[in-house]
C-alpha positions as CSV (number, residue, x, y, z in Angstrom):
1,M,-10.3,-12.4,12.7
2,I,-8.0,-10.9,15.4
3,R,-4.9,-13.0,15.7
4,Q,-3.0,-13.8,18.9
5,A,-0.2,-11.3,19.3
6,T,3.4,-12.6,19.4
7,N,5.3,-9.7,21.0
8,R,2.9,-7.1,22.2
9,G,1.5,-9.3,24.9
10,L,4.9,-9.7,26.4
11,W,5.5,-5.9,26.5
12,V,2.1,-5.3,28.0
13,A,2.8,-7.8,30.7
14,V,6.3,-6.5,31.5
15,S,5.1,-2.9,31.5
16,L,2.3,-3.6,34.0
17,I,4.6,-5.6,36.3
18,G,7.1,-2.8,36.2
19,I,4.5,-0.2,37.1
20,W,3.2,-2.3,39.9
21,A,6.7,-3.0,41.3
22,T,7.6,0.7,41.1
23,S,4.4,1.9,42.6
24,T,4.5,-0.7,45.4
25,T,8.1,0.1,46.3
26,I,7.4,3.9,46.5
27,L,4.2,3.5,48.5
28,L,5.6,1.0,51.0
29,N,8.3,3.5,51.8
30,V,6.3,6.7,52.0
31,D,5.8,8.3,55.4
32,L,2.1,7.9,56.0
33,D,2.1,10.3,59.0
34,R,2.5,13.1,56.4
35,V,-0.1,11.8,54.0
36,P,-3.7,13.0,54.3
37,N,-6.4,10.2,54.4
38,W,-7.8,11.2,51.0
39,L,-4.4,10.6,49.4
40,K,-4.0,7.3,51.2
41,M,-7.3,6.3,49.6
42,V,-6.1,7.3,46.2
43,G,-3.0,5.2,46.7
44,F,-5.1,2.3,47.9
45,L,-7.4,2.4,44.9
46,W,-4.5,2.7,42.5
47,Q,-2.8,-0.4,44.1
48,M,-6.1,-2.3,43.9
49,F,-6.3,-1.4,40.2
50,L,-2.8,-2.7,39.7
51,Y,-3.5,-5.9,41.6
52,V,-6.4,-6.6,39.3
53,G,-4.0,-6.0,36.4
54,L,-1.6,-8.6,37.9
55,F,-4.3,-11.3,38.0
56,V,-5.6,-10.5,34.6
57,T,-2.0,-10.7,33.3
58,A,-1.7,-14.1,35.0
59,H,-5.0,-15.1,33.4
60,D,-3.5,-14.2,30.0
61,G,-0.7,-16.5,30.8
62,M,-3.1,-19.3,31.5
63,H,-4.2,-18.9,27.9
64,G,-0.7,-18.6,26.5
65,S,-1.2,-15.0,25.3
66,I,1.6,-13.3,27.1
67,A,4.3,-14.9,24.9
68,P,2.6,-17.2,22.5
69,S,5.8,-18.1,20.6
70,H,7.7,-18.9,23.9
71,P,5.5,-21.2,26.1
72,K,8.2,-21.5,28.8
73,L,8.6,-17.8,29.1
74,N,4.8,-17.3,29.0
75,D,4.4,-19.8,31.9
76,A,7.3,-18.3,33.9
77,I,5.8,-14.8,33.7
78,G,2.3,-16.1,34.5
79,S,3.7,-18.1,37.5
80,F,5.7,-15.1,38.8
81,V,2.7,-12.7,38.5
82,L,0.3,-15.2,40.2
83,F,2.8,-15.7,43.0
84,V,3.3,-12.0,43.8
85,Y,-0.5,-11.5,43.5
86,A,-1.3,-14.0,46.3
87,M,1.0,-17.0,46.1
88,F,-1.3,-19.0,43.9
89,P,0.1,-22.1,42.1
90,F,0.0,-21.4,38.3
91,A,-0.4,-25.0,37.1
92,K,-3.4,-25.7,39.3
93,M,-5.0,-22.4,38.6
94,R,-4.7,-23.0,34.9
95,Q,-6.2,-26.4,35.3
96,M,-9.2,-25.0,37.2
97,H,-9.6,-22.1,34.7
98,N,-9.6,-24.5,31.8
99,L,-12.3,-26.4,33.6
100,H,-14.3,-23.1,33.8
101,H,-14.0,-22.7,30.0
102,D,-15.0,-26.3,29.4
103,I,-18.2,-26.1,31.5
104,P,-18.9,-22.4,32.1
105,A,-21.7,-21.6,34.6
106,R,-22.6,-25.3,35.0
107,V,-22.2,-27.9,37.7
108,G,-18.6,-28.5,38.3
109,D,-17.4,-25.0,37.2
110,P,-15.1,-23.8,40.0
111,D,-16.1,-20.2,39.3
112,F,-19.9,-20.9,39.5
113,H,-22.2,-20.9,42.5
114,N,-23.0,-24.1,44.3
115,G,-26.5,-24.3,43.0
116,K,-28.0,-23.3,46.3
117,D,-26.4,-20.0,47.3
118,K,-27.0,-18.1,44.1
119,N,-27.1,-14.7,45.7
120,F,-24.1,-12.4,45.4
121,F,-22.4,-13.0,48.7
122,G,-23.1,-16.7,48.7
123,W,-21.6,-17.0,45.3
124,Y,-18.6,-14.9,46.2
125,F,-17.9,-17.1,49.3
126,N,-18.1,-20.3,47.3
127,F,-15.9,-18.7,44.6
128,M,-13.2,-17.8,47.2
129,Q,-13.5,-21.1,49.0
130,N,-12.7,-23.0,45.8
131,Y,-9.4,-21.1,45.3
132,W,-8.2,-20.3,48.8
133,S,-6.2,-22.5,51.3
134,W,-5.0,-22.1,54.9
135,L,-1.5,-22.9,53.9
136,R,-1.4,-19.9,51.5
137,L,-3.0,-17.7,54.1
138,G,-0.3,-18.8,56.6
139,L,2.5,-18.0,54.0
140,L,1.0,-14.6,53.3
141,I,0.8,-13.7,57.0
142,S,4.4,-14.9,57.5
143,T,5.6,-12.8,54.5
144,F,3.8,-9.8,56.0
145,H,5.7,-10.1,59.3
146,I,9.0,-10.9,57.6
147,V,8.9,-7.9,55.4
148,H,7.9,-5.8,58.4
149,Q,10.6,-7.1,60.7
150,V,13.5,-7.6,58.2
151,L,12.9,-4.7,55.8
152,H,11.4,-2.4,58.4
153,V,8.4,-1.6,56.3
154,P,5.7,-0.1,58.6
155,E,2.6,-2.3,59.1
156,S,0.4,0.6,58.1
157,N,2.0,0.8,54.7
158,L,1.8,-2.9,54.2
159,S,-1.9,-2.9,55.1
160,W,-2.8,0.2,53.0
161,F,-0.9,-0.7,49.9
162,W,-0.5,-4.5,49.9
163,V,-3.0,-6.4,52.0
164,F,-6.1,-4.4,51.5
165,P,-5.7,-3.7,47.8
166,S,-4.9,-7.4,47.0
167,V,-7.9,-8.6,49.0
168,M,-10.3,-6.1,47.5
169,S,-9.0,-6.8,44.0
170,S,-10.5,-10.3,44.4
171,F,-13.8,-8.7,45.0
172,Q,-13.5,-6.5,42.0
173,L,-12.4,-9.4,39.8
174,F,-15.4,-11.5,41.0
175,V,-17.9,-8.7,40.3
176,F,-16.8,-7.7,36.8
177,G,-15.2,-11.0,35.7
178,T,-17.5,-13.7,37.1
179,F,-20.8,-12.5,38.7
180,L,-22.0,-10.0,36.2
181,P,-20.9,-12.0,33.0
182,H,-22.1,-15.4,34.2
183,R,-25.2,-14.7,36.3
184,E,-28.3,-16.2,34.6
185,P,-30.4,-13.8,32.6
186,V,-34.1,-13.6,33.2
187,D,-34.8,-15.4,30.0
188,G,-32.0,-18.0,30.5
189,Y,-28.6,-18.3,28.9
190,I,-28.5,-17.7,25.2
191,N,-25.0,-19.1,24.3
192,E,-22.8,-22.1,25.0
193,A,-20.4,-19.9,27.1
194,H,-23.3,-18.9,29.4
195,A,-21.8,-15.5,29.4
196,T,-22.7,-11.9,28.6
197,S,-20.5,-8.8,28.3
198,T,-20.8,-5.7,30.4
199,P,-22.2,-2.7,28.4
200,F,-19.5,-0.4,29.6
201,S,-17.6,1.9,27.3
202,E,-14.0,0.9,26.5
203,F,-12.7,3.4,29.1
204,W,-14.9,2.2,31.9
205,S,-14.4,-1.4,30.8
206,F,-10.6,-0.9,31.3
207,I,-11.0,0.9,34.6
208,S,-13.4,-1.7,36.0
209,C,-11.4,-4.8,35.2
210,Y,-9.0,-4.5,32.3
211,H,-11.8,-5.4,29.8
212,F,-12.4,-8.7,31.7
213,G,-16.1,-7.7,31.6
214,Y,-16.1,-8.3,27.8
215,H,-16.6,-11.8,28.7
216,E,-18.5,-13.3,25.9
217,E,-15.8,-12.2,23.6
218,H,-13.2,-13.7,25.9
219,H,-15.0,-17.1,25.9
220,Q,-15.3,-17.2,22.2
221,L,-11.7,-16.0,21.6
222,P,-9.8,-17.1,24.7
223,H,-6.4,-16.8,22.9
224,L,-6.7,-13.0,22.8
225,G,-5.0,-10.8,25.4
226,W,-7.1,-8.5,27.6
227,W,-6.0,-5.5,25.6
228,Q,-7.4,-7.1,22.4
229,L,-10.9,-7.6,23.6
230,P,-12.2,-4.1,22.8
231,A,-11.3,-4.7,19.1
232,A,-13.1,-8.0,19.2
233,R,-16.1,-6.4,20.7
234,R,-16.1,-3.6,18.1
235,Q,-16.1,-6.2,15.3
236,G,-19.0,-8.0,17.0
237,L,-17.0,-11.2,17.3
238,G,-18.5,-12.2,20.6
239,T,-22.1,-11.1,19.9
240,S,-24.7,-13.9,20.2
241,E,-26.9,-14.5,17.3
């Protein structure tokens, strides 16, 4: 059995936050007029990857795996990361995520489709509708303009390396962390978690969504941090019988 880490989860979270903060600071201040389009795209994809990491880190915080021995520190880091990701309220997000674990891929699961629009885009729209709010959208737009006007960060930099990456990261998280793991197989669900794991190698699993696609393992062992899921998979801990 893989145990919940006591210290490494904290260092993983702090390291990722530091990389994101450093990368964002650099990219928001770069002169885009001197940057070729292909390099802008590389920066955009890199930032999207880091934003996925921010949310997955917050998700670990919801399960108490950032700092298991220090719940207040765990929640503080989770709250901070979720706020800089898209100003989501940590307590409510954790409540909704716990509901997802209680009734995965069933009626009432906030991450599941509405029973009618089971197609990809219908499900995605329902997924986003459950978590979004006009107030948060207004705050994000206001923040965009404040950063632009007060800190004199060009709108193009904010769009390329903040707005677009964070929005697209939600799409990436949905694809690899919700749609693929929880869509109903042809022969029906075969476990209580109503989840399967993506068949990717550990490298591509990390690139695609920080191992969030190893979803059956996550539902069976929710206390594990994202970086522990490959070991759980290698040991067959999430494999349905």
